[in-house]
Jmol script that loads the backbone (N, CA, C; Angstrom):
load data "model"
ATOM      1  N   MET A   1     151.005  81.951 137.938  1.00  0.00           N
ATOM      2  CA  MET A   1     150.019  83.165 138.288  1.00  0.00           C
ATOM      3  C   MET A   1     149.621  84.144 137.055  1.00  0.00           C
ATOM      4  N   PHE A   2     150.576  84.651 136.569  1.00  0.00           N
ATOM      5  CA  PHE A   2     150.250  85.383 135.445  1.00  0.00           C
ATOM      6  C   PHE A   2     150.432  84.900 133.964  1.00  0.00           C
ATOM      7  N   SER A   3     150.237  83.659 134.035  1.00  0.00           N
ATOM      8  CA  SER A   3     150.104  82.979 132.730  1.00  0.00           C
ATOM      9  C   SER A   3     149.190  83.554 131.665  1.00  0.00           C
ATOM     10  N   ILE A   4     148.294  83.981 132.246  1.00  0.00           N
ATOM     11  CA  ILE A   4     147.195  84.741 131.289  1.00  0.00           C
ATOM     12  C   ILE A   4     147.974  85.865 130.563  1.00  0.00           C
ATOM     13  N   PHE A   5     148.824  86.662 131.294  1.00  0.00           N
ATOM     14  CA  PHE A   5     149.292  87.645 130.613  1.00  0.00           C
ATOM     15  C   PHE A   5     150.558  87.322 129.616  1.00  0.00           C
ATOM     16  N   TYR A   6     151.257  86.088 129.920  1.00  0.00           N
ATOM     17  CA  TYR A   6     152.429  85.843 129.507  1.00  0.00           C
ATOM     18  C   TYR A   6     152.244  84.488 128.403  1.00  0.00           C
ATOM     19  N   GLY A   7     151.133  84.242 128.150  1.00  0.00           N
ATOM     20  CA  GLY A   7     150.634  82.996 127.358  1.00  0.00           C
ATOM     21  C   GLY A   7     151.757  82.944 125.950  1.00  0.00           C
ATOM     22  N   LYS A   8     151.385  81.741 125.439  1.00  0.00           N
ATOM     23  CA  LYS A   8     152.139  81.753 124.026  1.00  0.00           C
ATOM     24  C   LYS A   8     151.465  82.371 122.897  1.00  0.00           C
ATOM     25  N   GLU A   9     150.372  82.985 123.109  1.00  0.00           N
ATOM     26  CA  GLU A   9     149.818  83.678 121.991  1.00  0.00           C
ATOM     27  C   GLU A   9     150.442  84.964 121.569  1.00  0.00           C
ATOM     28  N   LYS A  10     150.494  85.160 120.263  1.00  0.00           N
ATOM     29  CA  LYS A  10     151.315  86.279 119.973  1.00  0.00           C
ATOM     30  C   LYS A  10     150.328  87.643 119.778  1.00  0.00           C
ATOM     31  N   LEU A  11     150.632  88.573 120.085  1.00  0.00           N
ATOM     32  CA  LEU A  11     149.750  89.765 120.231  1.00  0.00           C
ATOM     33  C   LEU A  11     150.068  90.589 118.769  1.00  0.00           C
ATOM     34  N   ALA A  12     149.117  91.425 118.259  1.00  0.00           N
ATOM     35  CA  ALA A  12     149.514  92.151 117.090  1.00  0.00           C
ATOM     36  C   ALA A  12     150.297  93.045 117.749  1.00  0.00           C
ATOM     37  N   PRO A  13     151.588  93.596 116.629  1.00  0.00           N
ATOM     38  CA  PRO A  13     152.110  94.627 117.017  1.00  0.00           C
ATOM     39  C   PRO A  13     151.350  96.017 117.439  1.00  0.00           C
ATOM     40  N   SER A  14     152.130  96.872 118.242  1.00  0.00           N
ATOM     41  CA  SER A  14     151.441  98.121 118.786  1.00  0.00           C
ATOM     42  C   SER A  14     151.280  99.011 117.345  1.00  0.00           C
ATOM     43  N   PRO A  15     150.052  99.656 117.127  1.00  0.00           N
ATOM     44  CA  PRO A  15     149.796 100.536 116.290  1.00  0.00           C
ATOM     45  C   PRO A  15     150.729 101.678 116.434  1.00  0.00           C
ATOM     46  N   ASN A  16     150.983 102.455 115.330  1.00  0.00           N
ATOM     47  CA  ASN A  16     151.707 103.885 115.366  1.00  0.00           C
ATOM     48  C   ASN A  16     150.706 104.997 115.788  1.00  0.00           C
ATOM     49  N   LYS A  17     151.109 105.667 116.109  1.00  0.00           N
ATOM     50  CA  LYS A  17     150.641 107.165 116.617  1.00  0.00           C
ATOM     51  C   LYS A  17     149.446 107.824 115.677  1.00  0.00           C
ATOM     52  N   ILE A  18     149.619 107.505 114.317  1.00  0.00           N
ATOM     53  CA  ILE A  18     148.867 107.952 113.216  1.00  0.00           C
ATOM     54  C   ILE A  18     147.823 107.211 113.246  1.00  0.00           C
ATOM     55  N   ASP A  19     147.943 105.943 113.269  1.00  0.00           N
ATOM     56  CA  ASP A  19     146.669 104.895 113.149  1.00  0.00           C
ATOM     57  C   ASP A  19     145.855 105.194 114.268  1.00  0.00           C
ATOM     58  N   ILE A  20     146.322 105.230 115.438  1.00  0.00           N
ATOM     59  CA  ILE A  20     145.626 105.431 116.765  1.00  0.00           C
ATOM     60  C   ILE A  20     144.730 106.551 116.450  1.00  0.00           C
ATOM     61  N   LEU A  21     145.389 107.739 116.257  1.00  0.00           N
ATOM     62  CA  LEU A  21     144.407 109.108 115.916  1.00  0.00           C
ATOM     63  C   LEU A  21     143.622 109.313 115.017  1.00  0.00           C
ATOM     64  N   ARG A  22     143.846 108.455 113.906  1.00  0.00           N
ATOM     65  CA  ARG A  22     142.852 108.153 112.866  1.00  0.00           C
ATOM     66  C   ARG A  22     141.521 107.371 113.170  1.00  0.00           C
ATOM     67  N   SER A  23     142.020 106.122 114.115  1.00  0.00           N
ATOM     68  CA  SER A  23     140.820 105.705 114.737  1.00  0.00           C
ATOM     69  C   SER A  23     140.034 106.365 115.585  1.00  0.00           C
ATOM     70  N   LEU A  24     140.671 107.056 116.421  1.00  0.00           N
ATOM     71  CA  LEU A  24     140.014 108.017 117.449  1.00  0.00           C
ATOM     72  C   LEU A  24     138.905 108.979 116.539  1.00  0.00           C
ATOM     73  N   ILE A  25     139.717 109.664 115.587  1.00  0.00           N
ATOM     74  CA  ILE A  25     138.913 110.853 114.755  1.00  0.00           C
ATOM     75  C   ILE A  25     137.813 110.093 114.063  1.00  0.00           C
ATOM     76  N   GLY A  26     138.130 109.208 113.150  1.00  0.00           N
ATOM     77  CA  GLY A  26     137.362 108.417 112.405  1.00  0.00           C
ATOM     78  C   GLY A  26     135.966 107.929 113.136  1.00  0.00           C
ATOM     79  N   GLY A  27     136.231 107.042 114.245  1.00  0.00           N
ATOM     80  CA  GLY A  27     135.329 106.361 114.977  1.00  0.00           C
ATOM     81  C   GLY A  27     134.269 107.550 115.648  1.00  0.00           C
ATOM     82  N   THR A  28     134.980 108.673 116.276  1.00  0.00           N
ATOM     83  CA  THR A  28     134.258 109.978 116.800  1.00  0.00           C
ATOM     84  C   THR A  28     133.257 110.245 115.678  1.00  0.00           C
ATOM     85  N   VAL A  29     134.011 110.771 114.485  1.00  0.00           N
ATOM     86  CA  VAL A  29     133.160 111.658 113.367  1.00  0.00           C
ATOM     87  C   VAL A  29     132.025 110.539 112.919  1.00  0.00           C
ATOM     88  N   SER A  30     132.193 109.472 112.711  1.00  0.00           N
ATOM     89  CA  SER A  30     131.301 108.506 112.228  1.00  0.00           C
ATOM     90  C   SER A  30     130.065 108.258 113.135  1.00  0.00           C
ATOM     91  N   ILE A  31     130.302 108.330 114.362  1.00  0.00           N
ATOM     92  CA  ILE A  31     129.102 108.083 115.208  1.00  0.00           C
ATOM     93  C   ILE A  31     128.486 109.180 115.448  1.00  0.00           C
ATOM     94  N   PHE A  32     129.322 110.518 115.562  1.00  0.00           N
ATOM     95  CA  PHE A  32     128.534 111.891 115.806  1.00  0.00           C
ATOM     96  C   PHE A  32     127.705 111.990 114.861  1.00  0.00           C
ATOM     97  N   ILE A  33     128.104 111.944 113.303  1.00  0.00           N
ATOM     98  CA  ILE A  33     127.074 111.944 112.109  1.00  0.00           C
ATOM     99  C   ILE A  33     125.959 111.293 112.327  1.00  0.00           C
ATOM    100  N   LEU A  34     126.065 110.114 112.790  1.00  0.00           N
ATOM    101  CA  LEU A  34     124.690 109.294 112.847  1.00  0.00           C
ATOM    102  C   LEU A  34     123.916 109.772 113.942  1.00  0.00           C
ATOM    103  N   LEU A  35     124.603 110.133 114.880  1.00  0.00           N
ATOM    104  CA  LEU A  35     123.540 110.809 116.134  1.00  0.00           C
ATOM    105  C   LEU A  35     123.077 112.053 115.945  1.00  0.00           C
ATOM    106  N   TRP A  36     123.763 112.884 114.985  1.00  0.00           N
ATOM    107  CA  TRP A  36     123.446 114.111 114.597  1.00  0.00           C
ATOM    108  C   TRP A  36     122.163 113.908 113.564  1.00  0.00           C
ATOM    109  N   LEU A  37     122.514 113.153 112.513  1.00  0.00           N
ATOM    110  CA  LEU A  37     121.368 112.838 111.696  1.00  0.00           C
ATOM    111  C   LEU A  37     120.213 112.302 112.215  1.00  0.00           C
ATOM    112  N   SER A  38     120.350 111.530 113.341  1.00  0.00           N
ATOM    113  CA  SER A  38     119.130 111.124 114.218  1.00  0.00           C
ATOM    114  C   SER A  38     118.273 112.261 114.869  1.00  0.00           C
ATOM    115  N   LYS A  39     118.969 112.941 115.426  1.00  0.00           N
ATOM    116  CA  LYS A  39     118.375 113.982 116.168  1.00  0.00           C
ATOM    117  C   LYS A  39     117.939 115.210 115.310  1.00  0.00           C
ATOM    118  N   LEU A  40     118.421 115.565 113.915  1.00  0.00           N
ATOM    119  CA  LEU A  40     118.027 116.150 113.242  1.00  0.00           C
ATOM    120  C   LEU A  40     116.606 115.590 112.285  1.00  0.00           C
ATOM    121  N   THR A  41     116.642 114.459 111.945  1.00  0.00           N
ATOM    122  CA  THR A  41     115.718 113.928 111.015  1.00  0.00           C
ATOM    123  C   THR A  41     114.409 113.112 112.355  1.00  0.00           C
ATOM    124  N   HIS A  42     114.749 113.221 113.291  1.00  0.00           N
ATOM    125  CA  HIS A  42     113.818 112.462 114.327  1.00  0.00           C
ATOM    126  C   HIS A  42     113.710 110.727 113.938  1.00  0.00           C
ATOM    127  N   ASN A  43     114.783 110.199 113.157  1.00  0.00           N
ATOM    128  CA  ASN A  43     114.885 108.997 112.767  1.00  0.00           C
ATOM    129  C   ASN A  43     115.981 108.546 113.410  1.00  0.00           C
ATOM    130  N   ILE A  44     115.852 107.077 113.692  1.00  0.00           N
ATOM    131  CA  ILE A  44     117.083 106.629 114.557  1.00  0.00           C
ATOM    132  C   ILE A  44     118.056 106.070 113.398  1.00  0.00           C
ATOM    133  N   PHE A  45     119.318 106.474 113.292  1.00  0.00           N
ATOM    134  CA  PHE A  45     120.190 106.028 112.359  1.00  0.00           C
ATOM    135  C   PHE A  45     121.504 105.303 112.950  1.00  0.00           C
ATOM    136  N   ILE A  46     121.286 105.253 113.979  1.00  0.00           N
ATOM    137  CA  ILE A  46     122.379 104.646 115.176  1.00  0.00           C
ATOM    138  C   ILE A  46     122.079 103.391 115.401  1.00  0.00           C
ATOM    139  N   MET A  47     122.781 102.199 115.337  1.00  0.00           N
ATOM    140  CA  MET A  47     122.541 101.051 115.865  1.00  0.00           C
ATOM    141  C   MET A  47     123.904 100.392 116.527  1.00  0.00           C
ATOM    142  N   ALA A  48     123.881  99.292 117.095  1.00  0.00           N
ATOM    143  CA  ALA A  48     124.815  98.503 117.561  1.00  0.00           C
ATOM    144  C   ALA A  48     126.102  98.173 116.664  1.00  0.00           C
ATOM    145  N   PRO A  49     125.527  97.644 115.550  1.00  0.00           N
ATOM    146  CA  PRO A  49     126.602  96.978 114.539  1.00  0.00           C
ATOM    147  C   PRO A  49     127.483  98.236 114.149  1.00  0.00           C
ATOM    148  N   PHE A  50     127.202  99.580 114.193  1.00  0.00           N
ATOM    149  CA  PHE A  50     127.743 100.500 113.589  1.00  0.00           C
ATOM    150  C   PHE A  50     129.036 100.868 114.523  1.00  0.00           C
ATOM    151  N   GLY A  51     129.008 100.624 116.101  1.00  0.00           N
ATOM    152  CA  GLY A  51     130.129 100.442 116.710  1.00  0.00           C
ATOM    153  C   GLY A  51     131.350  99.319 116.102  1.00  0.00           C
ATOM    154  N   ALA A  52     130.773  98.409 116.170  1.00  0.00           N
ATOM    155  CA  ALA A  52     131.677  97.196 115.619  1.00  0.00           C
ATOM    156  C   ALA A  52     132.395  97.281 114.325  1.00  0.00           C
ATOM    157  N   THR A  53     131.452  97.937 113.282  1.00  0.00           N
ATOM    158  CA  THR A  53     131.822  98.300 111.989  1.00  0.00           C
ATOM    159  C   THR A  53     133.051  99.431 112.101  1.00  0.00           C
ATOM    160  N   CYS A  54     132.612 100.515 113.101  1.00  0.00           N
ATOM    161  CA  CYS A  54     134.072 101.358 113.093  1.00  0.00           C
ATOM    162  C   CYS A  54     135.001 100.557 113.666  1.00  0.00           C
ATOM    163  N   VAL A  55     134.853  99.934 114.319  1.00  0.00           N
ATOM    164  CA  VAL A  55     136.575  98.750 114.901  1.00  0.00           C
ATOM    165  C   VAL A  55     136.857  98.316 113.844  1.00  0.00           C
ATOM    166  N   LEU A  56     136.219  97.734 112.923  1.00  0.00           N
ATOM    167  CA  LEU A  56     136.656  97.033 111.771  1.00  0.00           C
ATOM    168  C   LEU A  56     137.434  98.170 110.801  1.00  0.00           C
ATOM    169  N   LEU A  57     136.780  99.034 110.617  1.00  0.00           N
ATOM    170  CA  LEU A  57     137.049  99.909 109.533  1.00  0.00           C
ATOM    171  C   LEU A  57     138.233 100.835 109.790  1.00  0.00           C
ATOM    172  N   TYR A  58     138.234 101.287 111.083  1.00  0.00           N
ATOM    173  CA  TYR A  58     139.269 102.100 111.773  1.00  0.00           C
ATOM    174  C   TYR A  58     140.567 101.293 112.298  1.00  0.00           C
ATOM    175  N   THR A  59     140.517 100.341 112.728  1.00  0.00           N
ATOM    176  CA  THR A  59     141.606  99.621 113.312  1.00  0.00           C
ATOM    177  C   THR A  59     142.229  98.586 112.402  1.00  0.00           C
ATOM    178  N   VAL A  60     141.458  97.787 111.788  1.00  0.00           N
ATOM    179  CA  VAL A  60     142.236  96.931 110.820  1.00  0.00           C
ATOM    180  C   VAL A  60     141.522  97.194 109.009  1.00  0.00           C
ATOM    181  N   SER A  61     141.887  98.277 108.679  1.00  0.00           N
ATOM    182  CA  SER A  61     141.195  98.885 107.653  1.00  0.00           C
ATOM    183  C   SER A  61     141.758  97.791 106.100  1.00  0.00           C
ATOM    184  N   GLN A  62     142.574  97.243 106.269  1.00  0.00           N
ATOM    185  CA  GLN A  62     143.346  96.288 105.212  1.00  0.00           C
ATOM    186  C   GLN A  62     142.506  94.812 105.155  1.00  0.00           C
ATOM    187  N   SER A  63     141.799  94.584 106.557  1.00  0.00           N
ATOM    188  CA  SER A  63     141.234  93.248 106.493  1.00  0.00           C
ATOM    189  C   SER A  63     140.301  93.123 105.410  1.00  0.00           C
ATOM    190  N   PRO A  64     139.801  92.061 104.717  1.00  0.00           N
ATOM    191  CA  PRO A  64     138.715  91.807 104.046  1.00  0.00           C
ATOM    192  C   PRO A  64     137.305  92.184 104.544  1.00  0.00           C
ATOM    193  N   LEU A  65     137.384  91.921 105.682  1.00  0.00           N
ATOM    194  CA  LEU A  65     135.975  92.342 106.264  1.00  0.00           C
ATOM    195  C   LEU A  65     135.535  93.680 106.516  1.00  0.00           C
ATOM    196  N   ALA A  66     136.675  94.656 106.505  1.00  0.00           N
ATOM    197  CA  ALA A  66     136.570  96.056 106.608  1.00  0.00           C
ATOM    198  C   ALA A  66     136.472  96.718 104.992  1.00  0.00           C
ATOM    199  N   GLN A  67     136.336  96.015 104.088  1.00  0.00           N
ATOM    200  CA  GLN A  67     136.285  96.551 102.837  1.00  0.00           C
ATOM    201  C   GLN A  67     134.955  97.215 102.450  1.00  0.00           C
ATOM    202  N   PRO A  68     134.808  98.129 101.711  1.00  0.00           N
ATOM    203  CA  PRO A  68     133.393  98.979 101.532  1.00  0.00           C
ATOM    204  C   PRO A  68     132.338  97.820 100.977  1.00  0.00           C
ATOM    205  N   ARG A  69     132.818  97.136 100.083  1.00  0.00           N
ATOM    206  CA  ARG A  69     131.554  95.938  99.754  1.00  0.00           C
ATOM    207  C   ARG A  69     131.311  95.202 100.656  1.00  0.00           C
ATOM    208  N   ASN A  70     132.221  94.419 101.614  1.00  0.00           N
ATOM    209  CA  ASN A  70     131.636  93.833 102.825  1.00  0.00           C
ATOM    210  C   ASN A  70     130.851  94.585 103.924  1.00  0.00           C
ATOM    211  N   ILE A  71     131.233  95.606 104.255  1.00  0.00           N
ATOM    212  CA  ILE A  71     130.740  96.469 104.989  1.00  0.00           C
ATOM    213  C   ILE A  71     129.112  96.804 104.567  1.00  0.00           C
ATOM    214  N   ILE A  72     129.290  97.740 103.360  1.00  0.00           N
ATOM    215  CA  ILE A  72     127.883  98.045 102.828  1.00  0.00           C
ATOM    216  C   ILE A  72     126.883  96.747 102.826  1.00  0.00           C
ATOM    217  N   PHE A  73     127.105  95.919 101.897  1.00  0.00           N
ATOM    218  CA  PHE A  73     126.525  94.586 101.835  1.00  0.00           C
ATOM    219  C   PHE A  73     125.928  93.782 103.004  1.00  0.00           C
ATOM    220  N   GLY A  74     126.937  93.835 103.838  1.00  0.00           N
ATOM    221  CA  GLY A  74     126.777  92.945 105.192  1.00  0.00           C
ATOM    222  C   GLY A  74     125.623  93.543 106.018  1.00  0.00           C
ATOM    223  N   HIS A  75     125.596  95.029 105.942  1.00  0.00           N
ATOM    224  CA  HIS A  75     124.690  95.686 106.620  1.00  0.00           C
ATOM    225  C   HIS A  75     123.296  95.896 105.937  1.00  0.00           C
ATOM    226  N   LEU A  76     123.387  95.703 104.506  1.00  0.00           N
ATOM    227  CA  LEU A  76     121.804  95.664 103.816  1.00  0.00           C
ATOM    228  C   LEU A  76     121.405  94.251 104.044  1.00  0.00           C
ATOM    229  N   ILE A  77     122.275  93.080 103.881  1.00  0.00           N
ATOM    230  CA  ILE A  77     121.737  91.862 104.186  1.00  0.00           C
ATOM    231  C   ILE A  77     121.022  91.346 105.329  1.00  0.00           C
ATOM    232  N   SER A  78     121.795  92.227 106.434  1.00  0.00           N
ATOM    233  CA  SER A  78     121.301  91.976 107.941  1.00  0.00           C
ATOM    234  C   SER A  78     120.100  92.786 108.039  1.00  0.00           C
ATOM    235  N   ALA A  79     119.982  93.979 107.394  1.00  0.00           N
ATOM    236  CA  ALA A  79     118.894  94.763 107.498  1.00  0.00           C
ATOM    237  C   ALA A  79     117.559  93.966 106.736  1.00  0.00           C
ATOM    238  N   PHE A  80     117.703  93.479 105.787  1.00  0.00           N
ATOM    239  CA  PHE A  80     116.724  92.754 105.078  1.00  0.00           C
ATOM    240  C   PHE A  80     116.376  91.566 105.599  1.00  0.00           C
ATOM    241  N   VAL A  81     116.974  90.828 106.440  1.00  0.00           N
ATOM    242  CA  VAL A  81     116.549  89.776 107.123  1.00  0.00           C
ATOM    243  C   VAL A  81     115.732  90.000 108.403  1.00  0.00           C
ATOM    244  N   GLY A  82     116.537  91.085 109.076  1.00  0.00           N
ATOM    245  CA  GLY A  82     115.854  91.567 109.936  1.00  0.00           C
ATOM    246  C   GLY A  82     114.321  91.984 109.885  1.00  0.00           C
ATOM    247  N   LEU A  83     114.280  92.885 108.886  1.00  0.00           N
ATOM    248  CA  LEU A  83     112.844  93.238 108.316  1.00  0.00           C
ATOM    249  C   LEU A  83     111.996  92.110 107.998  1.00  0.00           C
ATOM    250  N   PHE A  84     112.496  91.245 107.297  1.00  0.00           N
ATOM    251  CA  PHE A  84     111.799  90.268 106.859  1.00  0.00           C
ATOM    252  C   PHE A  84     111.071  89.248 107.783  1.00  0.00           C
ATOM    253  N   PHE A  85     112.002  89.114 108.960  1.00  0.00           N
ATOM    254  CA  PHE A  85     111.500  88.349 110.194  1.00  0.00           C
ATOM    255  C   PHE A  85     110.495  88.990 111.084  1.00  0.00           C
ATOM    256  N   LEU A  86     110.621  90.490 111.047  1.00  0.00           N
ATOM    257  CA  LEU A  86     109.760  91.208 111.848  1.00  0.00           C
ATOM    258  C   LEU A  86     108.400  91.388 110.958  1.00  0.00           C
ATOM    259  N   LYS A  87     108.334  91.452 109.694  1.00  0.00           N
ATOM    260  CA  LYS A  87     107.166  91.744 108.881  1.00  0.00           C
ATOM    261  C   LYS A  87     106.551  90.240 108.779  1.00  0.00           C
ATOM    262  N   PHE A  88     107.378  89.145 108.478  1.00  0.00           N
ATOM    263  CA  PHE A  88     106.589  87.944 108.228  1.00  0.00           C
ATOM    264  C   PHE A  88     106.560  86.597 109.225  1.00  0.00           C
ATOM    265  N   VAL A  89     107.334  86.829 110.130  1.00  0.00           N
ATOM    266  CA  VAL A  89     107.696  85.676 111.315  1.00  0.00           C
ATOM    267  C   VAL A  89     107.273  86.262 112.507  1.00  0.00           C
ATOM    268  N   GLY A  90     107.432  87.430 112.965  1.00  0.00           N
ATOM    269  CA  GLY A  90     107.211  87.606 114.059  1.00  0.00           C
ATOM    270  C   GLY A  90     108.325  87.773 115.028  1.00  0.00           C
ATOM    271  N   VAL A  91     108.021  88.172 116.002  1.00  0.00           N
ATOM    272  CA  VAL A  91     109.260  88.783 117.062  1.00  0.00           C
ATOM    273  C   VAL A  91     109.020  87.793 118.422  1.00  0.00           C
ATOM    274  N   SER A  92     110.128  87.016 118.671  1.00  0.00           N
ATOM    275  CA  SER A  92     110.195  86.065 120.029  1.00  0.00           C
ATOM    276  C   SER A  92     111.766  85.959 120.256  1.00  0.00           C
ATOM    277  N   ILE A  93     111.877  85.367 121.127  1.00  0.00           N
ATOM    278  CA  ILE A  93     113.252  85.148 121.477  1.00  0.00           C
ATOM    279  C   ILE A  93     114.153  84.356 120.514  1.00  0.00           C
ATOM    280  N   PHE A  94     113.339  83.300 120.137  1.00  0.00           N
ATOM    281  CA  PHE A  94     113.949  82.373 119.093  1.00  0.00           C
ATOM    282  C   PHE A  94     113.847  83.288 117.628  1.00  0.00           C
ATOM    283  N   THR A  95     112.773  83.633 117.219  1.00  0.00           N
ATOM    284  CA  THR A  95     113.196  84.254 115.862  1.00  0.00           C
ATOM    285  C   THR A  95     114.048  85.329 115.905  1.00  0.00           C
ATOM    286  N   ILE A  96     114.429  86.102 117.018  1.00  0.00           N
ATOM    287  CA  ILE A  96     115.259  87.128 116.859  1.00  0.00           C
ATOM    288  C   ILE A  96     116.750  86.469 116.977  1.00  0.00           C
ATOM    289  N   ALA A  97     116.664  85.431 117.710  1.00  0.00           N
ATOM    290  CA  ALA A  97     118.258  84.571 117.559  1.00  0.00           C
ATOM    291  C   ALA A  97     118.353  84.088 116.252  1.00  0.00           C
ATOM    292  N   PHE A  98     117.458  83.582 115.535  1.00  0.00           N
ATOM    293  CA  PHE A  98     117.146  82.769 114.461  1.00  0.00           C
ATOM    294  C   PHE A  98     117.769  83.560 112.986  1.00  0.00           C
ATOM    295  N   SER A  99     117.101  85.050 113.356  1.00  0.00           N
ATOM    296  CA  SER A  99     117.124  85.999 112.172  1.00  0.00           C
ATOM    297  C   SER A  99     118.766  86.471 112.238  1.00  0.00           C
ATOM    298  N   VAL A 100     119.404  86.526 113.516  1.00  0.00           N
ATOM    299  CA  VAL A 100     120.822  86.821 113.434  1.00  0.00           C
ATOM    300  C   VAL A 100     121.792  85.662 112.866  1.00  0.00           C
ATOM    301  N   GLY A 101     121.206  84.438 113.083  1.00  0.00           N
ATOM    302  CA  GLY A 101     121.969  83.254 112.342  1.00  0.00           C
ATOM    303  C   GLY A 101     121.749  83.093 110.942  1.00  0.00           C
ATOM    304  N   CYS A 102     120.603  83.518 110.597  1.00  0.00           N
ATOM    305  CA  CYS A 102     120.431  83.643 109.128  1.00  0.00           C
ATOM    306  C   CYS A 102     121.121  84.678 108.393  1.00  0.00           C
ATOM    307  N   ALA A 103     121.106  85.794 109.139  1.00  0.00           N
ATOM    308  CA  ALA A 103     121.879  86.917 108.417  1.00  0.00           C
ATOM    309  C   ALA A 103     123.369  86.612 108.331  1.00  0.00           C
ATOM    310  N   ILE A 104     124.160  86.025 109.374  1.00  0.00           N
ATOM    311  CA  ILE A 104     125.250  85.477 109.252  1.00  0.00           C
ATOM    312  C   ILE A 104     125.541  84.419 108.053  1.00  0.00           C
ATOM    313  N   ALA A 105     124.642  83.463 108.084  1.00  0.00           N
ATOM    314  CA  ALA A 105     124.992  82.425 107.028  1.00  0.00           C
ATOM    315  C   ALA A 105     124.657  83.208 105.410  1.00  0.00           C
ATOM    316  N   LEU A 106     123.883  84.099 105.314  1.00  0.00           N
ATOM    317  CA  LEU A 106     123.493  84.633 104.289  1.00  0.00           C
ATOM    318  C   LEU A 106     124.777  85.455 103.444  1.00  0.00           C
ATOM    319  N   MET A 107     125.285  86.295 104.745  1.00  0.00           N
ATOM    320  CA  MET A 107     126.867  87.069 104.478  1.00  0.00           C
ATOM    321  C   MET A 107     127.838  86.105 104.059  1.00  0.00           C
ATOM    322  N   GLN A 108     127.751  84.940 104.356  1.00  0.00           N
ATOM    323  CA  GLN A 108     128.802  84.124 104.179  1.00  0.00           C
ATOM    324  C   GLN A 108     128.375  83.515 102.845  1.00  0.00           C
ATOM    325  N   VAL A 109     127.196  83.223 102.476  1.00  0.00           N
ATOM    326  CA  VAL A 109     127.032  82.818 101.030  1.00  0.00           C
ATOM    327  C   VAL A 109     127.263  83.785 100.159  1.00  0.00           C
ATOM    328  N   PHE A 110     126.717  85.141 100.284  1.00  0.00           N
ATOM    329  CA  PHE A 110     127.251  86.034  99.245  1.00  0.00           C
ATOM    330  C   PHE A 110     128.514  86.681  99.485  1.00  0.00           C
ATOM    331  N   LYS A 111     129.498  86.032 100.258  1.00  0.00           N
ATOM    332  CA  LYS A 111     130.681  86.347 100.601  1.00  0.00           C
ATOM    333  C   LYS A 111     130.955  87.733 100.652  1.00  0.00           C
TER     334      LYS A 111
END
end "model"
wireframe off; spacefill off
backbone 0.3
color backbone group
């Protein structure tokens, strides 16, 4: 009955209290600054991928995916693809899904 909780997969070791506190403060401050800038300038600076970026940046900061080059260029590539599709292809369920797939593929191409 409890095989889902006691399976054969290995869980990561529990983080120490300093890492948890750094994640709490880092995630809170990062999103707060984006929301504050949005309110101050009346432009939207917050978007869903920033939450996922905070998870990578503050919980697995040594991961290759959490390195500044990958975070910055990943967002730039994705923004470029999204704007390209918006301007030249149009918006539909298919084009939105395809633009996400293209962004993922281009991030892999550019490592």
